[in-house]
ZAMARGU-4260 file (C-alpha; in steps of 0.2 Angstrom, whole numbers, plus 5000, padded with zeros to 4 digits):
<rodrens>
0) 5099/4943/4955 | 5090/4942/4939 | 5103/4931/4931 | 5103/4919/4946 | 5085/4917/4945
5) 5085/4913/4925 | 5100/4904/4928 | 5092/4892/4941 | 5076/4891/4932 | 5085/4885/4917
10) 5092/4871/4926 | 5077/4866/4935 | 5067/4866/4919 | 5080/4854/4911 | 5084/4843/4926
15) 5065/4840/4932 | 5058/4822/4925 | 5042/4822/4920 | 5030/4813/4931 | 5016/4805/4922
20) 5007/4799/4937 | 5006/4817/4945 | 5008/4835/4939 | 5012/4846/4953 | 5002/4861/4956
25) 5008/4879/4961 | 4997/4891/4972 | 4995/4907/4966 | 5006/4920/4975 | 4993/4932/4978
30) 4974/4926/4984 | 4960/4932/4972 | 4955/4948/4979 | 4935/4943/4978 | 4938/4929/4990
35) 4934/4932/5008 | 4946/4939/5020 | 4949/4922/5029 | 4953/4913/5012 | 4965/4928/5006
40) 4974/4924/5022 | 4975/4909/5021 | 4981/4911/5004 | 4995/4920/5009 | 5001/4909/5021
45) 5002/4895/5009 | 5012/4908/4999 | 5024/4912/5014 | 5025/4892/5018 | 5030/4884/5002
50) 5022/4867/4995 | 5032/4851/4999 | 5047/4850/4989 | 5050/4841/4975 | 5058/4822/4979
55) 5077/4823/4974 | 5072/4807/4964 | 5064/4818/4951 | 5082/4826/4947 | 5095/4819/4936
60) 5108/4829/4945 | 5107/4844/4958 | 5108/4860/4952 | 5123/4869/4953 | 5115/4884/4966
65) 5110/4869/4977 | 5128/4864/4979 | 5135/4878/4984 | 5140/4879/5003 | 5128/4884/5017
70) 5135/4900/5019 | 5133/4905/5002 | 5114/4900/4999 | 5114/4910/5016 | 5118/4926/5005
75) 5109/4921/4991 | 5093/4921/5002 | 5098/4940/5008 | 5101/4945/4991 | 5080/4945/4987
80) 5071/4962/4989 | 5055/4954/4983 | 5045/4943/4992 | 5038/4935/4977 | 5055/4930/4971
85) 5059/4925/4986 | 5044/4913/4988 | 5047/4908/4969 | 5065/4900/4973 | 5060/4892/4992
90) 5044/4882/4980 | 5057/4878/4967 | 5070/4871/4976 | 5069/4859/4990 | 5087/4864/4997
95) 5083/4883/4999 | 5066/4878/5007 | 5074/4868/5020 | 5086/4881/5024 | 5072/4895/5023
100) 5057/4885/5034 | 5064/4885/5051 | 5068/4906/5050 | 5055/4911/5038 | 5050/4925/5047
105) 5069/4932/5047 | 5071/4929/5028 | 5053/4938/5026 | 5058/4952/5036 | 5076/4953/5030
110) 5067/4953/5012 | 5055/4968/5016 | 5068/4978/5024 | 5078/4977/5007 | 5063/4981/4997
115) 5057/4996/5009 | 5071/5002/5019 | 5066/5013/5032 | 5047/5015/5024 | 5046/4997/5034
120) 5043/5009/5048 | 5027/5015/5039 | 5022/4998/5034 | 5024/4993/5054 | 5014/5008/5059
125) 4999/5004/5046 | 4999/4987/5053 | 4998/4994/5070 | 4982/5004/5064 | 4973/4992/5053
130) 4957/4988/5059 | 4940/4994/5068 | 4946/4994/5085 | 4959/5009/5080 | 4947/5019/5069
135) 4933/5018/5083 | 4947/5022/5098 | 4952/5041/5101 | 4962/5037/5114 | 4973/5025/5103
140) 4975/5038/5090 | 4980/5051/5103 | 4993/5038/5108 | 4999/5035/5089 | 5001/5052/5086
145) 5012/5055/5100 | 5024/5042/5097 | 5023/5045/5077 | 5040/5055/5078 | 5048/5044/5089
150) 5047/5029/5078 | 5054/5038/5066 | 5070/5040/5075 | 5073/5023/5077 | 5091/5016/5071
155) 5094/5002/5058 | 5099/4990/5072 | 5083/4993/5079 | 5073/4991/5064 | 5083/4973/5059
160) 5077/4963/5074 | 5064/4953/5068 | 5047/4953/5075 | 5037/4939/5079 | 5031/4928/5065
165) 5013/4934/5065 | 5017/4951/5062 | 5030/4949/5048 | 5018/4937/5039 | 5004/4952/5041
170) 5015/4965/5036 | 5022/4955/5020 | 5002/4950/5015 | 4996/4968/5017 | 5011/4973/5004
175) 5009/4959/4993 | 4989/4960/4990 | 4985/4978/4994 | 5001/4990/4990 | 5010/4979/4976
180) 4996/4979/4964 | 4991/4998/4965 | 5009/5002/4960 | 5008/4998/4942 | 4990/5005/4942
185) 4996/5021/4949 | 5011/5024/4937 | 4999/5020/4922 | 4987/5034/4930 | 5000/5046/4933
190) 5007/5043/4915 | 4990/5044/4907 | 4987/5061/4914 | 5004/5067/4907 | 5004/5062/4888
195) 5017/5073/4883 | 5029/5063/4896 | 5042/5053/4887 | 5049/5043/4902 | 5044/5025/4901
200) 5034/5017/4913 | 5045/5006/4921 | 5052/5012/4936 | 5069/5016/4945 | 5072/5008/4962
205) 5071/5026/4970 | 5054/5031/4961 | 5045/5015/4966 | 5050/5016/4985 | 5043/5034/4984
210) 5028/5028/4978 | 5026/5013/4990 | 5030/5024/5005 | 5016/5037/5000 | 5005/5023/4999
215) 5008/5018/5014 | 5007/5034/5022 | 4991/5037/5014 | 4984/5021/5021 | 4990/5028/5038
220) 4982/5044/5037 | 4964/5033/5033 | 4967/5023/5047 | 4969/5038/5058 | 4954/5051/5050
225) 4946/5039/5037 | 4927/5034/5039 | 4920/5016/5040 | 4908/5009/5027 | 4889/5012/5028
230) 4888/4992/5028 | 4896/4991/5043 | 4883/5001/5054 | 4897/5009/5065 | 4906/5026/5065
235) 4924/5031/5065 | 4929/5041/5081 | 4932/5060/5076 | 4951/5064/5083 | 4953/5083/5087
240) 4959/5092/5071 | 4974/5097/5079 | 4981/5078/5082 | 4978/5075/5065 | 4987/5090/5058
245) 5003/5086/5069 | 5006/5072/5056 | 5011/5083/5043 | 5023/5091/5056 | 5036/5077/5057
250) 5037/5073/5039 | 5047/5083/5024 | 5035/5095/5015 | 5038/5085/4998 | 5033/5069/5008
255) 5017/5077/5014 | 5014/5083/4996 | 5018/5065/4991 | 5002/5055/4997 | 4992/5069/4993
260) 4996/5064/4975 | 4990/5047/4981 | 4973/5053/4986 | 4970/5061/4970 | 4973/5044/4961
265) 4961/5035/4974 | 4947/5048/4971 | 4949/5049/4952 | 4946/5030/4952 | 4932/5028/4962
270) 4924/5042/4952 | 4926/5031/4937 | 4920/5016/4948 | 4904/5026/4952 | 4901/5030/4933
275) 4900/5011/4933 | 4887/5006/4945 | 4879/5023/4946 | 4863/5015/4937 | 4864/4998/4947
280) 4864/5007/4964 | 4850/5019/4960 | 4836/5016/4972 | 4825/5014/4957 | 4834/5001/4949
285) 4825/4985/4948 | 4837/4976/4957 | 4829/4983/4973 | 4811/4978/4967 | 4812/4961/4978
290) 4816/4971/4996 | 4807/4987/4991 | 4792/4987/5003 | 4788/5008/5005 | 4792/5023/4995
295) 4810/5025/5005 | 4826/5021/4998 | 4827/5001/5000 | 4843/4995/5010 | 4861/4995/4998
300) 4853/5008/4986 | 4862/5024/4984 | 4859/5040/4974 | 4875/5047/4966 | 4870/5062/4960
305) 4882/5077/4957 | 4880/5083/4975 | 4881/5066/4984 | 4896/5059/4972 | 4909/5072/4982
310) 4905/5066/4999 | 4904/5046/4993 | 4921/5049/4984 | 4929/5057/4998 | 4922/5044/5012
315) 4925/5029/5000 | 4943/5035/4997 | 4946/5037/5017 | 4944/5019/5017 | 4960/5015/5013
320) 4969/5005/5000 | 4961/4988/5004 | 4945/4990/4995 | 4952/5000/4980 | 4965/4986/4978
325) 4951/4973/4978 | 4937/4983/4967 | 4950/4986/4954 | 4952/4967/4951 | 4934/4963/4949
330) 4929/4959/4932 | 4912/4952/4934 | 4899/4969/4935 | 4888/4961/4945 | 4901/4956/4958
335) 4908/4974/4956 | 4891/4983/4960 | 4889/4971/4975 | 4906/4975/4982 | 4903/4994/4981
340) 4887/4991/4989 | 4896/4984/5005 | 4911/4996/5002 | 4905/5013/5001 | 4904/5027/5015
345) 4902/5048/5015 | 4913/5060/5023 | 4914/5079/5019 | 4933/5086/5012 | 4941/5078/5025
350) 4959/5080/5018 | 4955/5097/5015 | 4955/5100/5034 | 4972/5096/5036 | 4980/5104/5020
355) 4970/5121/5020 | 4980/5137/5022 | 4971/5138/5039 | 4978/5121/5045 | 4995/5123/5041
360) 4994/5142/5050 | 4987/5134/5065 | 5004/5120/5064 | 5014/5135/5062 | 5007/5144/5077
365) 5006/5128/5090 | 5018/5116/5081 | 5033/5127/5076 | 5046/5113/5068 | 5061/5114/5060
370) 5053/5112/5043 | 5046/5130/5047 | 5062/5137/5054 | 5070/5133/5038 | 5057/5141/5027
375) 5059/5158/5039 | 5077/5158/5035 | 5077/5156/5018 | 5088/5141/5019 | 5094/5135/5002
380) 5086/5119/4994 | 5097/5110/4982 | 5095/5094/4972 | 5110/5081/4977 | 5103/5067/4969
385) 5089/5055/4966 | 5088/5047/4982 | 5071/5042/4993 | 5075/5053/5007 | 5081/5069/4997
390) 5069/5082/4988 | 5064/5078/4972 | 5072/5087/4958 | 5053/5093/4954 | 5050/5099/4971
395) 5067/5109/4969 | 5062/5117/4954 | 5046/5123/4961 | 5053/5133/4975 | 5067/5139/4965
400) 5079/5132/4975 | 5074/5139/4991 | 5066/5128/5006 | 5048/5128/5008 | 5037/5120/5020
405) 5021/5124/5011 | 5011/5110/5002 | 4993/5107/5000 | 4983/5121/4993 | 4999/5130/4989
410) 5002/5117/4976 | 4992/5118/4960 | 4982/5102/4958 | 4985/5100/4941 | 5005/5094/4948
415) 4998/5081/4958 | 4988/5072/4942
</rodrens>
């Protein structure tokens, strides 16, 4: 695929005639995070619907890739496993654009499937559970948990059915705008915590899919049990603990541990951000003098001291990946302070409630699973290959080749960082 893209790019640049009257412009693939939500969605929509094709009169002759039959172009479009690369091709080629546009939701869905494989189920779950209505509805959360295991048993044929246009666009938008930018951030963070690690920063396809999967599942858990920002002046519903614990029943234990690593990553990032804005958000900061009317804390001010820092860290992390992805791309300090003030929340040790020893014992007593049975019978666990759905070599080594359904408090925190 890389050779095809490079060859096509060389031919396109060689055959394009300059137009002195008008220089074509190219819209950014991902809208700036500092823009409002409406602008972000509009920019993403523009990405999915590429610009008007370049007139054929601007080419000295047709590129070779555009001369191939329709069926071969069909397979070329199917070969893409990156939405960014797919958009780049249909922007550059009027021929491929005409073939792409009438069924763009089909091509995007197939591209996302090639990229995510069965993690596409998690991407769908995140889309369905994103939003204020879900976070405030205990009924919707109960129904979601009840159907959680069933959705993971759907076949590939069912998964290949293309959803409606708006669903595909929003799922693709969330990946490109929030998941993708955080993948490299997470890899750099993990390498920074392991200085002796000699592995390069580049990822294998399996490693990349595992990171993407754990990010989607972390977001899913945030949607289910996360807080809401103080600025929203609303409260998320608090589902019964037993329903949240059942999220961990369906997944393999190493998969549960995976998204706990994302929780460590998100919290560490927010601690660094709090250090940058601590003085600016303090009630005594001069920035609040124009709105200070009494001795009490003015609106938008937060005292991020040692005690409150933990609760703010937990609460803000539970908002999910969207605010984190946005805040990491803000360069101006004043904008950073304003964004944090609007997207800060407080919560207790929300994740600890579901990974503690007592929570796992409750799950074993009330929702005994095949994973628990494999542990009790001391089933052998072998490393049989580096595949997304198989246990990683590190997990097998931790438990000495014997199946274990323990995670959370049973795993040293240092192994997550």
